[in-house]
C-alpha positions in Angstrom: 0.0 0.0 0.0 3.0 2.3 -0.4 1.2 4.2 -3.1 -1.2 5.7 -0.6 -0.3 9.3 0.4 1.0 9.7 4.0 -0.1 12.6 6.0 2.9 14.7 7.1 1.0 16.7 9.7 -2.4 15.2 10.2 -5.1 16.3 10.2 -4.0 19.6 8.6 -2.0 17.9 5.8 -4.0 15.2 4.2 -3.3 11.6 3.7 -3.1 8.3 5.6 -1.7 8.1 9.2 -0.1 4.8 10.0 0.5 4.2 13.7 0.6 1.6 16.5 -1.5 1.6 19.7 0.1 1.1 23.1 -0.2 -2.7 22.6 1.5 -2.6 19.3 -1.6 -3.1 17.2 -1.9 -1.5 13.8 -3.9 1.8 13.8 -4.8 3.9 10.8 -6.7 7.1 10.1 -7.4 9.2 7.0 -7.7 13.0 6.9 -8.3 14.8 3.6 -10.3 17.9 4.4 -8.1 20.3 2.5 -7.0 18.1 -0.4 -10.4 16.4 -0.8 -11.2 12.8 -1.8 -9.1 13.1 -4.9 -6.2 12.0 -2.7 -7.3 8.4 -3.1 -10.3 8.2 -5.4 -11.6 10.0 -8.5 -13.7 13.1 -7.8 -13.8 16.8 -8.7 -11.2 19.0 -7.0 -13.8 21.3 -5.4 -15.5 21.2 -1.9 -19.0 21.4 -3.6 -18.5 18.0 -5.3 -20.8 15.8 -3.1 -22.5 12.5 -4.1 -26.1 13.3 -3.3 -27.1 9.7 -3.1 -24.5 8.7 -0.6 -21.5 6.4 -0.9 -20.5 2.7 -0.5 -17.2 1.7 1.0 -15.9 -1.9 1.1 -12.6 -2.2 3.0 -10.7 -5.4 3.4 -8.3 -5.7 6.4 -6.6 -8.3 8.7 -9.5 -9.9 10.6 -8.0 -9.0 14.0 -8.8 -5.3 13.3 -12.0 -3.3 12.7 -13.1 -0.6 10.3 -15.0 2.5 11.4 -16.7 4.2 8.5 -19.6 6.6 7.6 -23.2 5.7 7.6 -24.4 2.2 8.3 -22.4 -1.0 8.6 -24.2 -3.4 6.2 -22.1 -6.4 6.9 -18.7 -8.0 7.5 -17.5 -11.0 5.6 -14.5 -13.0 6.7 -12.4 -15.4 4.6 -9.4 -17.0 6.3 -7.6 -14.1 8.0 -9.2 -11.2 6.1 -12.4 -9.3 6.8 -14.3 -7.1 4.4 -16.4 -4.3 6.0 -19.2 -2.8 3.9 -20.2 0.7 5.0 -22.9 2.7 3.3 -24.3 6.2 3.8 -27.5 7.2 2.1 -27.1 10.9 2.8 -25.3 13.5 0.7 -21.7 13.6 1.9 -18.7 15.8 1.3 -16.1 14.0 -0.6 -13.5 14.6 2.2 -15.8 12.6 4.5 -15.7 9.5 2.3 -13.1 7.7 4.4 -12.5 5.2 7.1 -10.4 4.4 10.2 -8.8 1.1 11.2 -7.8 -0.2 14.6 -8.0 -2.8 17.3 -11.3 -1.3 18.3 -14.1 -2.3 20.6 -17.5 -0.8 19.7 -19.3 0.7 22.7 -23.0 1.1 21.9 -25.7 3.3 23.4 -28.7 5.2 22.1 -29.8 8.8 22.0 -33.3 10.2 21.6 -33.4 13.3 19.5 -35.4 16.5 20.1 -38.0 15.1 17.6 -38.1 11.7 19.4 -36.0 9.7 16.9 -33.9 7.0 18.5 -30.4 7.1 17.1 -27.7 4.5 17.8 -24.4 5.8 19.3 -21.4 3.8 18.3 -18.0 4.6 19.8 -15.1 2.8 18.1 -12.6 3.0 20.9 -9.2 1.2 21.2 -9.5 -1.8 23.4 -6.8 -0.4 25.6 -9.0 2.8 26.2 -12.4 1.3 26.9 -12.4 2.7 30.5 -12.9 6.2 29.0 -15.9 5.3 26.8 -18.6 6.1 29.3 -17.5 9.7 29.8 -17.1 10.3 26.1 -20.6 8.9 25.3 -22.3 10.8 28.2 -20.6 14.0 27.0 -21.8 13.3 23.5 -25.4 12.9 24.7 -25.3 16.2 26.6 -23.7 18.1 23.7 -26.4 16.6 21.4 -29.2 18.2 23.5 -27.4 21.5 23.5 -26.7 21.6 19.8 -30.2 20.4 18.9 -31.6 23.3 21.0 -29.9 25.9 18.8 -29.5 24.1 15.4 -32.3 21.5 15.2 -32.4 17.7 15.2 -29.2 15.8 14.7 -28.8 15.7 10.9 -28.1 12.0 10.4 -30.7 10.5 12.6 -31.4 7.6 10.2 -27.9 6.4 10.5 -25.9 6.9 13.7 -23.9 9.2 16.0 -20.4 7.8 15.5 -17.1 8.5 17.2 -13.8 6.9 16.4 -10.5 7.2 18.3 -7.7 8.1 16.0 -3.9 8.7 16.4 -4.2 12.4 15.5 -6.4 15.4 16.2 -10.1 15.0 15.6 -12.0 15.9 12.4 -15.7 16.3 11.4 -16.1 13.1 9.4 -19.8 12.6 8.9 -21.5 10.1 11.3 -18.0 9.1 12.5 -16.4 12.1 14.2 -12.8 11.3 15.0 -11.4 12.2 18.4 -8.2 12.1 20.3 -7.5 14.7 23.0 -6.0 12.1 25.3 -9.3 12.1 27.2 -8.6 15.4 29.0 -11.5 17.6 30.0 -12.1 21.0 31.5 -14.6 21.2 34.3 -17.3 23.9 33.8 -19.9 24.3 36.6 -19.3 20.7 37.7 -19.6 19.3 34.1 -16.9 17.8 31.9 -16.2 19.6 28.7 -13.9 19.0 25.7 -13.6 21.8 23.2 -12.1 19.3 20.6 -15.0 16.8 21.1 -17.6 19.6 20.9 -16.2 21.6 18.0 -15.9 18.6 15.6 -19.3 17.4 16.5 -20.8 20.9 15.8 -19.6 20.4 12.3 -22.3 17.7 11.8 -24.6 20.7 11.4 -22.1 23.4 10.2 -20.1 21.7 7.4 -21.8 18.4 6.8 -25.4 19.6 6.8 -24.9 23.3 6.1 -22.1 23.4 3.6 -20.5 26.6 2.1 -20.5 26.8 -1.6 -16.7 27.3 -1.9 -13.6 28.1 0.2 -14.4 31.8 0.2 -17.3 31.2 2.6 -15.6 28.8 4.9 -16.2 31.1 7.9 -19.8 29.8 7.9 -18.7 26.3 8.7 -15.7 27.2 11.0 -17.0 30.4 12.5 -20.5 29.1 13.5 -18.9 25.8 14.5 -16.7 27.7 16.8 -19.6 29.8 18.0 -21.3 26.5 19.0 -18.6 26.3 21.6 -19.8 29.6 23.1 -23.4 28.4 23.1 -22.4 25.2 24.9 -20.6 27.4 27.5 -23.8 29.4 27.8 -25.8 26.2 28.6 -23.4 24.6 31.0 -21.7 27.6 32.6 -24.1 30.5 32.1 -23.6 34.0 30.8 -20.2 34.4 32.5 -18.8 31.3 30.8 -20.2 32.4 27.5 -18.7 35.9 27.9 -15.3 34.4 28.8 -15.1 32.3 25.6 -16.4 35.2 23.4 -13.8 37.5 24.9 -11.2 34.9 23.9 -12.5 34.8 20.4 -12.4 38.7 20.2 -8.9 38.8 21.6 -7.7 36.1 19.1 -9.1 38.0 16.1 -5.9 38.8 14.2 -7.6 40.9 11.5 -4.8 40.5 9.0 -7.1 39.9 6.0 -10.9 39.8 5.4 -12.4 36.4 6.2 -14.5 36.6 3.0 -11.7 37.4 0.4 -12.5 39.7 -2.5 -11.3 37.2 -5.1 -13.1 35.2 -7.9 -12.1 31.8 -6.4 -10.6 31.6 -2.9 -8.3 28.8 -2.0 -8.1 26.8 1.2 -4.6 28.2 1.9 -5.9 31.7 1.6 -9.0 31.5 3.9 -7.2 29.4 6.6 -4.0 31.5 6.6 -5.0 34.1 9.1 -7.1 31.8 11.3 -9.9 34.4 11.6 -12.5 32.1 10.1 -12.6 30.5 13.5 -12.4 33.2 16.2 -13.5 36.3 14.3 -16.2 34.2 12.6 -17.5 33.2 16.0 -17.2 36.8 17.4 -19.1 38.1 14.4 -22.0 35.8 15.2 -21.9 37.2 18.8 -21.9 40.8 17.4 -24.8 39.9 15.1 -26.7 38.5 18.1 -26.2 41.8 19.9 -27.3 43.9 17.0 -30.6 42.2 16.2 -31.4 40.7 19.6 -32.0 37.2 20.9 -35.7 37.0 19.9 -34.6 37.3 16.2 -31.1 35.9 16.2 -31.7 32.4 17.7 -34.8 31.4 15.6 -33.0 32.7 12.5 -29.8 30.8 13.3 -31.9 27.6 13.7 -33.7 28.3 10.4 -30.3 28.5 8.7 -29.5 25.1 10.0 -32.9 23.5 9.3 -34.5 25.1 6.2 -34.0 22.8 3.1 -33.0 25.8 1.1 -29.7 25.9 3.0 -29.1 22.2 3.9 -28.1 18.8 2.6 -27.9 18.9 -1.2 -27.8 22.7 -1.2 -24.9 25.1 -0.6 -24.7 28.5 1.1 -22.8 31.7 0.7 -22.2 34.8 2.9 -24.9 36.6 0.9 -27.4 33.9 1.7 -26.7 34.3 5.4 -26.8 38.1 5.2 -30.1 38.1 3.4 -31.7 35.6 5.8 -30.8 37.6 8.9 -31.7 40.9 7.1 -35.2 39.6 6.3 -35.7 38.2 9.7 -34.7 41.4 11.5 -36.2 43.9 9.0 -32.8 45.5 8.9 -30.4 46.0 6.0 -27.5 44.1 7.4 -25.3 44.2 4.3 -23.1 47.1 5.6 -22.6 45.2 8.9 -21.6 42.0 7.0 -19.4 43.9 4.6 -17.6 45.8 7.4 -16.7 42.8 9.6 -16.4 40.0 7.0 -15.2 41.7 3.8 -12.7 44.2 5.4 -10.3 44.2 8.3 -11.7 47.4 9.7 -12.8 47.9 13.3 -15.1 50.6 14.7 -13.2 53.8 15.3 -14.8 55.6 18.2 -13.9 59.0 19.6 -15.0 60.2 23.1 -14.3 64.0 23.3 -15.0 66.4 26.2 -16.8 69.4 24.7 -17.9 71.2 27.9 -18.3 70.9 31.6 -19.4 67.2 32.2 -20.4 67.0 28.6 -18.9 64.5 26.1 -19.4 63.8 22.4 -19.3 60.2 21.2 -18.7 59.7 17.5 -18.1 56.7 15.3 -15.6 58.1 12.8 -16.0 55.3 10.3 -19.8 55.2 10.7 -21.5 52.8 8.2 -24.9 52.2 9.7 -26.9 52.8 12.9 -25.8 50.3 15.5 -26.8 50.0 19.2 -24.2 50.7 21.9 -24.2 50.1 25.6 -23.0 53.4 27.2 -22.2 53.8 30.8 -22.4 57.4 32.2 -22.6 58.3 35.9 -22.7 54.6 36.8 -25.8 54.0 34.7 -25.9 51.9 31.5 -28.2 52.7 28.6 -28.4 51.2 25.1 -28.6 53.7 22.4 -28.1 54.2 18.7 -25.2 56.4 17.7 -26.1 58.2 14.4 -23.6 59.5 11.9 -23.3 62.9 13.6 -22.7 61.3 17.0 -24.3 61.9 20.3 -23.8 64.2 23.4 -23.7 62.5 26.8 -23.7 64.3 30.1 -21.4 62.6 32.6 -19.1 63.6 35.5 -16.4 61.3 34.0 -15.7 60.1 30.5 -18.5 57.7 29.5 -17.7 54.1 28.7 -18.8 52.8 25.3 -19.3 49.1 24.6 -17.5 48.2 27.8 -18.5 44.5 27.5 -16.9 44.3 24.1 -19.7 43.4 21.7 -17.8 44.9 18.8 -14.3 44.9 17.4 -13.3 48.5 17.9 -10.7 51.1 19.0 -11.6 54.0 21.3 -9.8 57.4 21.4 -10.3 59.7 24.4 
């Protein structure tokens, strides 16, 4: 099998990873997100090339090992010392998710009942040497499923399975068989175990596998909203303080070196991933959008994006699709907001200037639309719109503008 491409730095550089578990058993995983399925089978070299009637995989391996694949396991046939696994998915699937993992696995099974009452099998392909960790992984997956379903709708592949496979490299969002290896380390939030790696890749079942961007230029939709799912999970298990903390981290980590929606005819994977902002800034943009239009509009619209057939499964989405959906739902023209934060590297440029005794002018120098701001003056916070000409605030001390940090901005006093 020397002709198969070997991953140099999995999962970021695609190919096959050949390893041994701690007992010396063969262990293999495939990662081809960037390069696509063309690395080992014929397909178009574009992320939109998805077989909309699913895929069949038949993999023959030494019979002492097992194959973890996408969809449903239709059967295993064994002849002498070789076993052939037949995996089949009936759903549309990204070509980079048409792959499999091999190991000395034990399958730990459970069941999850979705928000719509569908009973879905859970199958965890864990190395035999690590079975003691399986219960915690599965319980975490059940809890995370309830949270993600609350915001994004029913688990997308309920007719097949919720699958997890332990692999020798970092996890990836492989449809119905999410790969996982964070050495079983967790962070405790409000008494609950949490793994960002386990959650983030699982969120991609909705944001990547179900809702798929049309091309690389709109990758922030998958990665940004997938990252925002981490914040929503914090909101559920740790409350507003935990949510604010992770959002503050996403704001801080926004490098802003290049627009996350590039102004090019056909963006490349290398271009959109180079700055890293499709993750943190993409997530922070969703937080800012939530603040601008309010929870009563934001959350139902976000769920609609994840559930409406116009945007899911066989269909693809662009930034304009997302912009128009939220604009229509909020009865606001949000194009300037999307343009400013996604198609440029600008931040709000705010000046607070003393113009008289206990009187200050607050002005947005690069104003592009009316936006709400939380302003603290004399110890009292009010939410107000700052128009193009600015506003006058009476305060004994310089007022604070957007102290909580709902926008990317700079302030000059």
